[in-house]
C-alpha positions as CSV (number, residue, x, y, z in Angstrom):
1,X,8.6,108.8,117.9
2,X,5.1,109.8,119.7
3,X,2.1,111.1,117.6
4,X,-1.0,112.7,118.3
5,X,-4.5,111.7,117.1
6,X,-4.3,113.8,114.2
7,X,-0.9,112.5,113.1
8,X,-1.8,109.3,113.1
9,X,-4.7,109.7,111.0
10,X,-2.9,111.2,108.5
11,X,0.1,108.0,109.2
12,X,-2.8,105.2,108.4
13,X,-5.7,106.8,106.2
14,X,-4.8,104.3,103.5
15,X,-4.8,101.1,105.9
16,X,-6.8,98.1,105.4
17,X,-8.8,98.8,108.8
18,X,-9.1,103.0,108.1
19,X,-12.4,104.2,107.5
20,X,-10.6,106.8,104.7
21,X,-9.1,103.9,102.9
22,X,-11.2,104.2,99.7
23,X,-10.0,107.9,99.4
24,X,-8.4,109.4,96.6
25,X,-6.1,111.9,97.8
26,X,-5.6,113.4,101.4
27,X,-4.7,117.0,102.2
28,X,-2.8,118.2,105.2
29,X,-2.8,121.8,105.9
30,X,-2.6,124.2,108.6
31,X,-0.3,125.5,111.1
32,X,3.5,125.5,111.3
33,X,5.7,123.4,113.2
34,X,2.1,121.1,113.4
35,X,4.0,118.2,112.3
36,X,2.0,117.3,109.1
37,X,5.3,117.5,106.8
38,X,7.2,114.5,108.5
39,X,3.9,112.5,109.3
40,X,2.4,113.2,106.2
41,X,6.0,112.0,104.1
42,X,6.2,108.7,106.4
43,X,2.5,107.7,105.8
44,X,3.2,108.1,101.4
45,X,6.6,106.5,102.2
46,X,4.7,103.4,103.9
47,X,1.5,103.4,101.8
48,X,4.2,103.0,98.5
49,X,6.4,100.5,100.4
50,X,3.5,98.4,102.2
51,X,0.0,98.8,100.0
52,X,1.4,99.3,96.6
53,X,5.4,97.6,96.8
54,X,6.2,98.6,93.4
55,X,6.2,101.3,91.0
56,X,7.7,104.6,90.4
57,X,6.3,107.8,93.1
58,X,6.9,111.6,92.4
59,X,7.6,113.4,95.7
60,X,7.3,117.5,94.7
61,X,8.6,120.5,96.5
62,X,9.0,124.3,95.8
63,X,12.3,123.7,95.0
64,X,14.8,120.3,95.6
65,X,16.9,122.3,98.3
66,X,13.9,122.8,100.6
67,X,12.6,119.5,99.6
68,X,15.6,117.8,100.6
69,X,16.2,119.7,103.7
70,X,12.5,119.6,105.0
71,X,11.1,117.0,103.9
72,X,13.6,114.2,102.7
73,X,16.2,114.3,105.4
74,X,14.0,113.9,107.7
75,X,11.6,111.1,106.0
76,X,15.2,109.2,105.9
77,X,15.8,109.7,109.9
78,X,12.4,108.5,110.5
79,X,12.6,105.5,108.0
80,X,16.0,104.7,109.6
81,X,14.3,104.7,113.1
82,X,11.4,101.7,111.9
83,X,14.1,99.6,110.2
84,X,13.4,100.9,106.9
85,X,16.4,101.1,104.3
86,X,16.8,104.1,102.3
87,X,19.5,105.9,100.3
88,X,19.4,108.9,98.3
89,X,20.9,109.5,94.9
90,X,21.7,113.0,94.9
91,X,23.1,113.2,91.4
92,X,20.0,111.9,90.3
93,X,17.1,113.3,92.5
94,X,16.0,110.1,93.5
95,X,15.0,108.5,97.2
96,X,14.9,104.6,97.2
97,X,13.6,102.6,99.9
98,X,12.9,99.3,101.6
99,X,14.7,96.0,101.2
100,X,16.9,95.7,97.8
101,X,15.6,99.7,97.7
102,X,12.8,98.5,95.0
103,X,11.0,101.5,95.9
104,X,11.7,104.5,93.8
105,X,10.6,108.6,95.1
106,X,11.7,110.9,91.7
107,X,12.4,114.2,93.3
108,X,11.0,117.4,91.7
109,X,11.0,121.0,92.2
110,X,7.7,123.0,91.4
111,X,9.1,126.7,91.3
112,X,7.8,128.3,88.5
113,X,5.5,128.0,85.3
114,X,8.4,126.0,83.6
115,X,8.5,123.2,85.9
116,X,5.7,121.3,84.6
117,X,7.7,120.5,81.5
118,X,10.2,118.6,84.3
119,X,7.4,115.8,84.8
120,X,5.8,115.7,81.7
121,X,5.4,112.2,80.1
122,X,6.1,110.1,83.2
123,X,4.1,107.9,85.0
124,X,3.8,107.7,89.0
125,X,1.7,105.2,90.9
126,X,1.5,108.3,93.5
127,X,2.7,111.8,93.8
128,X,3.6,114.0,97.5
129,X,3.2,117.9,96.8
130,X,4.9,119.2,99.7
131,X,4.0,123.3,100.0
132,X,1.4,122.7,97.5
133,X,0.1,126.4,98.0
134,X,3.6,127.4,96.4
135,X,4.0,125.9,93.0
136,X,2.1,127.0,90.4
137,X,-1.0,125.4,88.8
138,X,0.1,124.4,86.3
139,X,2.8,121.5,87.7
140,X,0.6,120.7,90.1
141,X,-2.2,119.7,87.9
142,X,0.5,118.4,85.3
143,X,1.8,115.8,88.7
144,X,-1.9,114.8,89.1
145,X,-2.2,113.7,85.8
146,X,0.9,111.3,86.0
147,X,-0.6,109.5,88.8
148,X,-2.7,107.3,86.1
149,X,-2.4,103.7,87.9
150,X,-5.8,102.5,89.1
151,X,-4.4,102.5,92.7
152,X,-2.7,106.5,92.7
153,X,-3.2,108.6,95.2
154,X,-2.2,111.7,96.1
155,X,-0.8,113.3,99.0
156,X,-0.8,117.2,99.5
157,X,0.5,119.4,102.4
158,X,0.7,123.2,103.0
159,X,0.7,126.1,105.1
160,X,-2.6,128.2,104.7
161,X,-2.4,131.1,102.0
162,X,-5.4,133.1,100.9
163,X,-9.2,132.5,101.0
164,X,-9.5,133.3,96.9
165,X,-6.5,130.6,96.2
166,X,-7.1,128.3,93.5
167,X,-5.7,125.3,95.4
168,X,-8.4,126.3,98.7
169,X,-11.1,126.8,96.8
170,X,-10.7,123.8,94.7
171,X,-9.1,121.0,96.5
172,X,-10.0,122.1,99.7
173,X,-13.7,123.6,99.6
174,X,-14.2,121.1,96.9
175,X,-13.2,118.1,98.9
176,X,-15.8,115.8,98.5
177,X,-16.4,115.9,95.0
178,X,-12.4,115.4,94.6
179,X,-12.7,112.0,97.0
180,X,-9.8,113.8,99.4
181,X,-9.7,113.7,103.2
182,X,-8.9,116.9,104.5
183,X,-7.0,117.5,108.3
184,X,-6.5,121.0,109.5
185,X,-3.3,120.7,111.8
186,X,-2.5,123.0,114.9
187,X,0.6,123.0,116.5
188,X,-0.8,121.5,119.5
189,X,-1.4,118.3,117.3
190,X,2.5,118.1,117.4
191,X,3.3,116.0,120.6
192,X,7.0,117.0,120.5
193,X,6.3,120.8,121.0
194,X,7.2,122.2,124.7
195,X,4.9,125.5,125.6
196,X,7.8,127.4,125.4
197,X,7.9,127.0,121.8
198,X,4.6,127.2,121.3
199,X,4.4,130.4,123.2
200,X,7.9,131.6,120.8
201,X,5.9,130.7,117.8
202,X,2.7,132.8,119.0
203,X,4.8,135.8,119.5
204,X,6.6,135.6,115.9
205,X,3.7,136.2,113.8
206,X,1.2,138.9,113.9
207,X,-1.8,139.8,111.2
208,X,-2.5,137.9,108.4
209,X,0.7,135.5,109.5
210,X,-0.2,134.9,112.6
211,X,-4.0,133.4,111.8
212,X,-2.2,131.7,109.0
213,X,0.9,129.8,110.3
214,X,-0.3,129.7,113.6
215,X,-3.9,129.5,113.7
216,X,-3.7,127.7,110.6
217,X,-6.6,129.8,108.7
218,X,-6.9,130.6,105.1
219,X,-7.2,134.3,105.8
220,X,-7.1,136.9,103.6
221,X,-4.5,139.8,104.1
222,X,-5.3,143.8,104.8
223,X,-3.5,146.6,106.0
224,X,0.3,147.1,106.7
225,X,2.1,144.2,105.0
226,X,4.9,144.0,107.8
227,X,2.3,145.1,110.7
228,X,5.6,143.0,112.9
229,X,8.1,145.3,112.0
230,X,8.8,147.5,115.3
231,X,11.5,150.5,115.1
232,X,12.3,149.4,118.8
233,X,13.2,146.1,118.0
234,X,14.5,146.3,114.2
235,X,16.2,149.6,114.4
236,X,19.9,150.1,115.6
237,X,21.6,153.2,115.8
238,X,25.0,152.1,116.1
239,X,27.0,150.3,113.4
240,X,28.2,146.6,114.3
241,X,31.2,144.9,113.3
242,X,30.6,142.8,110.3
243,X,32.3,139.6,108.7
244,X,30.2,139.5,105.1
245,X,28.5,142.3,103.1
246,X,26.2,142.2,100.2
247,X,24.3,144.6,98.2
248,X,20.4,144.4,97.0
249,X,19.2,146.6,94.6
250,X,16.0,147.9,92.7
251,X,16.9,149.3,89.8
252,X,14.5,152.4,88.3
253,X,14.7,155.1,85.8
254,X,11.7,157.3,85.8
255,X,10.4,155.3,88.9
256,X,12.9,155.2,92.3
257,X,15.8,153.2,92.4
258,X,17.0,152.0,95.8
259,X,20.1,150.1,97.3
260,X,20.4,148.6,100.2
261,X,24.6,147.5,101.7
262,X,24.1,144.8,104.2
263,X,26.4,143.2,107.0
264,X,26.3,140.0,108.8
265,X,26.9,140.2,112.6
266,X,26.6,137.5,115.1
267,X,24.0,135.8,113.6
268,X,22.1,138.9,112.5
269,X,22.1,140.9,108.8
270,X,21.7,144.5,109.2
271,X,21.1,146.9,106.2
272,X,24.1,149.3,107.4
273,X,23.1,152.4,104.7
274,X,21.2,153.1,101.7
275,X,21.0,154.9,98.1
276,X,17.5,156.1,97.2
277,X,16.8,158.3,94.1
278,X,13.6,159.3,93.3
279,X,14.2,161.2,89.8
280,X,10.8,162.7,90.3
281,X,12.0,163.9,93.5
282,X,15.2,165.3,92.4
283,X,14.4,166.0,88.8
284,X,17.2,163.9,87.4
285,X,17.1,160.5,85.8
286,X,20.4,158.4,85.8
287,X,22.3,156.5,83.7
288,X,23.5,153.1,83.9
289,X,27.1,154.7,84.9
290,X,25.9,157.0,87.4
291,X,24.0,154.5,89.6
292,X,27.2,152.0,89.4
293,X,29.0,155.1,90.6
294,X,26.5,155.6,93.5
295,X,26.6,151.7,94.1
296,X,30.7,151.5,94.5
297,X,30.3,154.6,96.6
298,X,27.4,152.8,98.7
299,X,29.6,149.7,99.0
300,X,32.9,152.0,100.3
301,X,36.6,150.8,100.6
302,X,35.4,147.2,101.1
303,X,34.5,144.1,99.3
304,X,31.0,142.6,98.5
305,X,30.4,138.8,97.9
306,X,26.9,139.6,96.2
307,X,25.4,142.5,94.7
308,X,21.9,141.2,93.9
309,X,19.7,143.3,91.0
310,X,16.2,143.5,90.0
311,X,15.9,141.0,87.3
312,X,14.8,143.3,84.8
313,X,17.7,145.6,85.1
314,X,19.7,143.3,82.3
315,X,21.5,146.6,81.1
316,X,22.6,147.4,84.8
317,X,23.9,144.2,85.8
318,X,25.8,144.0,82.7
319,X,27.2,147.6,83.5
320,X,28.5,146.3,87.1
321,X,29.8,143.2,85.8
322,X,31.7,145.4,83.9
323,X,33.1,146.8,86.5
324,X,34.1,143.8,88.2
325,X,31.6,143.5,90.8
326,X,29.6,140.2,91.3
327,X,26.1,141.1,90.2
328,X,23.6,138.6,89.8
329,X,19.8,138.7,88.9
330,X,17.7,138.2,92.0
331,X,14.6,136.3,92.5
332,X,11.6,137.6,91.8
333,X,8.9,135.6,94.1
334,X,6.6,138.1,95.5
335,X,4.3,136.5,97.6
336,X,7.3,134.0,98.8
337,X,9.7,136.7,99.9
338,X,7.4,138.8,101.7
339,X,6.8,135.7,103.8
340,X,10.8,135.3,104.2
341,X,10.9,138.6,105.6
342,X,8.1,138.7,107.8
343,X,9.7,135.4,109.1
344,X,13.0,137.0,109.9
345,X,11.1,140.5,111.3
346,X,9.5,137.6,113.4
347,X,12.6,136.1,115.0
348,X,15.2,139.1,114.9
349,X,17.4,138.1,112.6
350,X,17.7,141.2,110.4
351,X,17.6,144.7,111.2
352,X,18.2,148.2,110.1
353,X,20.7,151.1,110.8
354,X,18.7,154.2,111.6
355,X,20.0,155.8,108.9
356,X,18.2,154.0,106.1
357,X,15.3,156.4,106.3
358,X,13.7,155.5,102.8
359,X,13.7,152.2,103.8
360,X,11.9,152.9,107.7
361,X,9.4,154.8,105.6
362,X,8.4,152.5,102.9
363,X,7.7,150.0,105.9
364,X,4.9,152.8,107.2
365,X,3.4,152.8,103.8
366,X,3.8,149.2,102.5
367,X,0.3,148.0,101.9
368,X,-1.9,144.5,100.5
369,X,-3.9,145.4,97.9
370,X,-7.5,144.9,99.0
371,X,-9.3,144.9,95.4
372,X,-6.9,142.2,94.3
373,X,-8.2,139.4,96.8
374,X,-5.0,138.0,96.8
375,X,-1.3,138.0,98.4
376,X,-0.7,141.2,96.3
377,X,0.9,144.5,97.9
378,X,0.1,148.1,96.2
379,X,2.6,148.8,93.6
380,X,3.3,152.1,95.2
381,X,6.4,153.1,97.8
382,X,7.9,149.8,97.4
383,X,11.3,150.2,96.1
384,X,13.1,149.4,99.2
385,X,10.8,146.8,99.8
386,X,11.7,145.1,96.6
387,X,15.3,144.9,96.9
388,X,14.6,144.0,101.1
389,X,12.6,140.8,99.0
390,X,15.4,140.0,96.7
391,X,18.1,140.5,99.5
392,X,15.8,138.3,101.5
393,X,15.1,135.2,99.3
394,X,18.8,134.7,98.9
395,X,20.4,135.6,103.0
396,X,17.2,135.0,105.1
397,X,15.5,132.2,103.4
398,X,15.1,128.5,104.8
399,X,14.0,127.8,101.0
400,X,17.2,129.2,99.4
401,X,17.2,126.4,96.3
402,X,17.1,127.6,93.0
403,X,20.4,128.6,90.3
404,X,23.5,130.3,91.4
405,X,26.2,129.9,94.3
406,X,25.5,132.0,97.0
407,X,26.0,130.4,100.6
408,X,24.7,131.7,103.6
409,X,25.3,130.3,107.1
410,X,25.7,126.7,105.9
411,X,22.5,127.2,103.8
412,X,23.4,126.9,99.8
413,X,21.5,128.2,97.0
414,X,22.4,125.5,94.2
415,X,20.4,123.4,92.0
């Protein structure tokens, strides 16, 4: 393994020879693919093993699934490479390392406000919180409170969000009062990335996503939510041969309803056709049964593996299930969903048939609400955008944790 100077600082900040050894915490933020997650997780494991040598520790991510894939598996490989025994006990959400597996790490998902109860009552000697900017404040503060041992230290990593985010204001701007070491990473801090890979990532993002994920800045959002959407790149005039099919639904009675019919073709998800009903425009409100008829018509003669529905539409989900359709409540994580859609657009993993005129129209109208000051879009012209997010969180996301049973390209949604 090769490490840059900044990565080496993150790896050994707690060592006796380090000028930062008396800090209580470390914060590593910045660009994607900058190597901060691997070096910080390895630093945490070695600190627990070599500097502390006993006790219980916590490793927290947005979800258990994302934590296992993005942090635990690479960490285990790195530990094996340097000769540190380790084992993962999946049934207990637990990682153990060292001779006799004497150091234990409990794994937690800080997905929502209810997640704080999972960690409540425990006592840890230290905690690593990965993707901390995506976690609820209640969960983060509960995790910190659980580290009550005198020798405890906290390890944070994240990609930047908006400048009004509580973690940025309290921990990064207030790092002196928190006695925390702050390291801001850029892609060039990862020596394993070639120039070709660096150039590719710079092409993937635009607007605030470029500033955050490439430049590593906590930048405010403004303008279009998806400035990277390009008709020339993302629209298709022909219908490809597809092997899998899914429907996403944003339900509305007075507000518009939008359904998208998706097909999977050669590694790309294509929105093949849509149903969009605006009761104000049409002068008529649909019932659940009429919407179900429209959805069946949208699917046609084939079958779908999932129908992802606005989680607030319980009666419509029940109506679809009564017809034998595999309807399930979608995850309504707005900020994370937008991030996933933006990444998929940048990478070319999603596109849309030209017949999806209402979705295409909303792409040109869907804007950030600059009055709010956070990652919040204007609640207008967003119905196709909402069901696009529902679909993306299940079928385009690297972070597919949660409950349920949808599988996409080998990436599962499971608890």
